[in-house]
C-alpha positions, 0 to 999 in steps of 0.5 A, spaced: 394 351 791 399 351 786 406 352 790 412 354 786 418 349 786 425 352 788 431 352 783 435 347 787 429 342 787 429 343 779 436 342 778 436 336 782 430 333 778 434 334 772 440 331 775 437 325 775 437 325 767 444 326 767 443 333 765 444 340 768 439 346 768 440 352 763 433 355 763 427 356 767 420 359 765 414 358 769 407 356 766 402 360 769 395 357 766 394 352 771 391 352 778 393 345 781 400 343 779 406 348 778 409 347 771 415 349 768 418 350 761 425 347 762 431 348 757 437 343 759 444 344 757 444 338 752 439 342 748 433 338 750 426 342 751 422 339 757 415 341 761 416 339 768 409 338 772 410 338 780 404 336 785 402 340 791 406 339 797 404 334 802 399 336 807 396 341 801 388 340 802 385 336 796 379 334 794 378 326 795 379 324 788 386 328 787 390 323 789 396 322 785 394 325 779 401 326 776 401 318 777 394 318 773 398 323 768 403 318 767 398 312 766 395 316 760 401 318 757 403 311 757 397 308 755 395 313 749 402 313 746 402 311 739 394 312 739 394 319 739 399 325 739 401 326 747 407 329 750 412 323 751 413 321 758 421 322 759 421 321 767 416 321 773 418 320 780 418 324 787 422 331 788 426 331 794 421 334 798 416 329 797 412 332 791 410 328 785 412 330 778 412 328 771 417 330 765 415 330 758 417 333 751 414 339 749 408 339 744 408 343 737 403 349 737 399 352 742 393 351 746 387 351 742 384 356 747 390 361 746 389 361 738 381 361 738 381 368 734 385 365 729 382 359 727 377 360 721 370 356 720 373 351 715 379 350 720 375 349 725 371 344 722 377 340 720 380 340 727 374 338 730 373 332 725 380 330 727 379 331 735 373 326 734 378 321 730 383 321 736 377 321 741 375 314 738 383 312 738 383 314 746 377 310 747 380 303 745 384 303 751 380 299 756 381 294 762 377 289 766 374 289 772 375 296 775 371 303 774 373 309 777 379 313 779 386 309 778 388 311 785 385 311 791 378 308 794 373 312 788 373 305 784 368 299 784 367 293 780 361 296 776 360 303 774 354 305 778 358 303 784 364 307 782 359 313 780 356 313 787 363 313 790 365 319 786 359 323 787 359 321 795 366 324 795 364 330 792 358 332 796 363 330 802 368 335 799 363 340 798 361 340 806 368 340 808 370 346 804 364 350 806 361 350 798 354 351 797 351 347 792 344 349 788 341 343 792 342 340 799 347 333 799 341 329 800 337 332 794 343 331 790 343 323 792 336 323 791 336 325 784 343 322 782 343 315 785 337 311 783 338 314 776 345 312 776 343 305 778 338 304 772 342 308 767 349 306 768 348 298 769 349 297 762 356 300 761 360 294 763 367 295 760 372 300 763 375 305 758 380 310 760 377 317 759 381 324 759 375 327 762 378 334 761 378 335 753 376 343 753 380 347 748 385 349 753 388 342 753 388 341 746 394 343 742 393 345 735 398 348 729 396 353 724 403 354 721 403 348 716 400 347 710 394 345 713 391 346 721 393 340 725 391 337 732 398 336 735 396 333 742 393 333 748 395 335 755 393 335 762 390 328 763 390 328 771 382 328 771 382 321 767 378 315 770 376 308 768 369 310 766 363 310 760 367 313 754 361 317 753 363 321 759 369 324 755 363 328 751 362 333 756 368 337 757 368 337 749 362 341 749 363 344 756 357 348 759 353 346 752 351 340 748 356 335 744 350 334 739 351 341 736 358 339 734 357 335 728 364 335 725 367 332 732 361 326 732 362 325 724 370 324 726 368 319 732 364 315 728 368 315 722 374 312 726 369 307 729 368 310 736 364 306 741 359 311 743 352 313 739 349 319 741 342 316 742 337 317 747 340 312 752 347 316 752 343 323 752 340 320 759 347 318 761 350 325 759 346 328 764 349 324 770 356 326 767 355 333 766 353 333 774 360 330 776 364 335 772 360 341 774 361 338 781 368 338 781 368 345 778 364 348 783 367 344 789 374 346 787 374 353 787 375 353 794 381 349 795 384 352 789 383 359 791 378 361 785 372 363 789 374 370 788 371 376 785 375 376 778 372 369 777 365 370 779 362 371 772 365 364 770 363 361 777 356 363 777 355 360 770 358 353 772 353 353 778 347 354 774 350 349 769 350 344 775 343 346 777 340 345 770 343 338 769 341 336 776 334 338 774 335 334 767 337 328 771 
């Protein structure tokens, strides 16, 4: 799915800033957007993310994801460390883009082996405090994804529409699920109507806070979380939904330091029985995304087989737990 961008097009994007392109390095970790580290002639170092070309097969929710990224960078700025949004727009070939500053440090996942147990406890507590700050971003009257039709006036309605779209995407891309679409509906929809009705305030949730999207710096006098990236999956939802990717394929209840930092900073979610029940629904949501996207993103291949099998099993377990 990730399509490269030609040098001439990169130069046109940079020209809109009144600068010229000095150096380019492709960033290869992601599977959706093309991404580049740019050096400009005026000395600035920036990150450019460019959406797939028009006509690329996408999941239903994958509409204007870089518009969602820009929204999050604007709304989270000043509350938690995120890259500065320098510019957002459309390339000459019709591909959306965002230009941002560069965060100090590197992703937690790339430095995991160097993080000591004491540093991990400190950093997870800091992530918890940042999460509480993220969860102060609210709106009224509309849950769901910022762009497109997967939204609703209530959280149960928006959740149903999101899941229904993923089931339809699975059929469209020929993705086999652990249960039939009708069996998934029978498990999820009554539970969603019952469990999600009490969520009445749409909160902007990142929904992809795994270690690859958390940047840390271990070079200073103490470890520091320097920022959060890749906000494309964000949506207006129950803030408890963010607890899923923070404990990917696991249980956030085991992350005492994160939960302590979150509570200290006044985070609105309490990990009680009602929240635990809702978390099963949100794990199914994220697991469905991860399973279905393997086909359009080209990761349903032997080199990813072990990880993909773990995600399918996670989906199976969470469906059984609803």
